[in-house]
C-alpha positions as a Python dict, from the first residue, in 0.01 Angstrom:
ca = {
    (1, 'X'): (0, 0, 0),
    (2, 'X'): (35, 184, -281),
    (3, 'X'): (417, 164, -323),
    (4, 'X'): (385, -253, -261),
    (5, 'X'): (133, -210, -596),
    (6, 'X'): (414, -19, -750),
    (7, 'X'): (711, -239, -648),
    (8, 'X'): (446, -572, -806),
    (9, 'X'): (351, -342, -1105),
    (10, 'X'): (725, -281, -1192),
    (11, 'X'): (817, -678, -1170),
    (12, 'X'): (513, -765, -1380),
    (13, 'X'): (643, -498, -1656),
    (14, 'X'): (1033, -654, -1617),
    (15, 'X'): (872, -996, -1653),
    (16, 'X'): (735, -939, -1970),
    (17, 'X'): (1049, -727, -2098),
    (18, 'X'): (1269, -1037, -2027),
    (19, 'X'): (980, -1265, -2151),
    (20, 'X'): (997, -1010, -2480),
    (21, 'X'): (1369, -1038, -2524),
    (22, 'X'): (1405, -1423, -2481),
    (23, 'X'): (1143, -1444, -2723),
    (24, 'X'): (1346, -1234, -2956),
    (25, 'X'): (1680, -1406, -2871),
    (26, 'X'): (1547, -1707, -2943),
    (27, 'X'): (1398, -1615, -3266),
    (28, 'X'): (1743, -1446, -3354),
    (29, 'X'): (1903, -1766, -3298),
    (30, 'X'): (1675, -2009, -3494),
    (31, 'X'): (1699, -1776, -3790),
    (32, 'X'): (2138, -1796, -3756),
    (33, 'X'): (2100, -2158, -3735),
    (34, 'X'): (1841, -2208, -4039),
    (35, 'X'): (2089, -2000, -4279),
    (36, 'X'): (2389, -2192, -4106),
    (37, 'X'): (2211, -2495, -4226),
    (38, 'X'): (2100, -2368, -4542),
    (39, 'X'): (2497, -2263, -4651),
    (40, 'X'): (2617, -2613, -4513),
    (41, 'X'): (2350, -2822, -4741),
    (42, 'X'): (2421, -2601, -5026),
    (43, 'X'): (2825, -2652, -4962),
    (44, 'X'): (2797, -3004, -4929),
    (45, 'X'): (2751, -3049, -4550),
    (46, 'X'): (3034, -2920, -4474),
    (47, 'X'): (3044, -2536, -4357),
    (48, 'X'): (3057, -2195, -4509),
    (49, 'X'): (3218, -2166, -4885),
    (50, 'X'): (3497, -1918, -4737),
    (51, 'X'): (3716, -1946, -4445),
    (52, 'X'): (3960, -1708, -4259),
    (53, 'X'): (4290, -1758, -4233),
    (54, 'X'): (4245, -1901, -3875),
    (55, 'X'): (3994, -2100, -3994),
    (56, 'X'): (4214, -2225, -4322),
    (57, 'X'): (4525, -2282, -4129),
    (58, 'X'): (4284, -2489, -3822),
    (59, 'X'): (4096, -2628, -4179),
    (60, 'X'): (4465, -2745, -4381),
    (61, 'X'): (4624, -2826, -4064),
    (62, 'X'): (4917, -2640, -4159),
    (63, 'X'): (5082, -2310, -3984),
    (64, 'X'): (4964, -1973, -4074),
    (65, 'X'): (5317, -1887, -4272),
    (66, 'X'): (5258, -2218, -4488),
    (67, 'X'): (4950, -2136, -4604),
    (68, 'X'): (5081, -1773, -4675),
    (69, 'X'): (5372, -1920, -4850),
    (70, 'X'): (5110, -2141, -5032),
    (71, 'X'): (4894, -1803, -5140),
    (72, 'X'): (5185, -1632, -5239),
    (73, 'X'): (5319, -1862, -5490),
    (74, 'X'): (4950, -1873, -5652),
    (75, 'X'): (4879, -2275, -5533),
    (76, 'X'): (4548, -2189, -5315),
    (77, 'X'): (4353, -1871, -5427),
    (78, 'X'): (4206, -1661, -5215),
    (79, 'X'): (3888, -1406, -5226),
    (80, 'X'): (3875, -1054, -5074),
    (81, 'X'): (3560, -993, -4827),
    (82, 'X'): (3510, -639, -4738),
    (83, 'X'): (3951, -597, -4736),
    (84, 'X'): (3974, -915, -4550),
    (85, 'X'): (4138, -1212, -4701),
    (86, 'X'): (3937, -1514, -4697),
    (87, 'X'): (4039, -1917, -4860),
    (88, 'X'): (3731, -2065, -5048),
    (89, 'X'): (3691, -2436, -4987),
    (90, 'X'): (3688, -2512, -5281),
    (91, 'X'): (4043, -2365, -5346),
    (92, 'X'): (4176, -2578, -5026),
    (93, 'X'): (4060, -2914, -5067),
    (94, 'X'): (4177, -2851, -5495),
    (95, 'X'): (4547, -2805, -5313),
    (96, 'X'): (4489, -3103, -5129),
    (97, 'X'): (4361, -3329, -5353),
    (98, 'X'): (4657, -3189, -5620),
    (99, 'X'): (4926, -3282, -5329),
    (100, 'X'): (4745, -3621, -5252),
    (101, 'X'): (4810, -3770, -5637),
    (102, 'X'): (5160, -3595, -5606),
    (103, 'X'): (5226, -3790, -5315),
}
């Protein structure tokens, strides 16, 4: 019976560990969602202020080549974050507004 008690104790310990881990993950997700919601509110409910190239391509509905060309011509301003090019939503929206007025 001693071996049976060890197994039960081990199972109980695992259950406690899993419960603690689940609580940690839940808190982490809630914290992340809170930051995302705060950022959305700060940016007028539209999402993050800076977008990766892939996100900017999707947001603008253009090819990566077109986006790069617009950046190279200075029609869309970018920022460097940690050595990575990021497109500001503000700059993308300004370009779209200019194009809309010119059309």
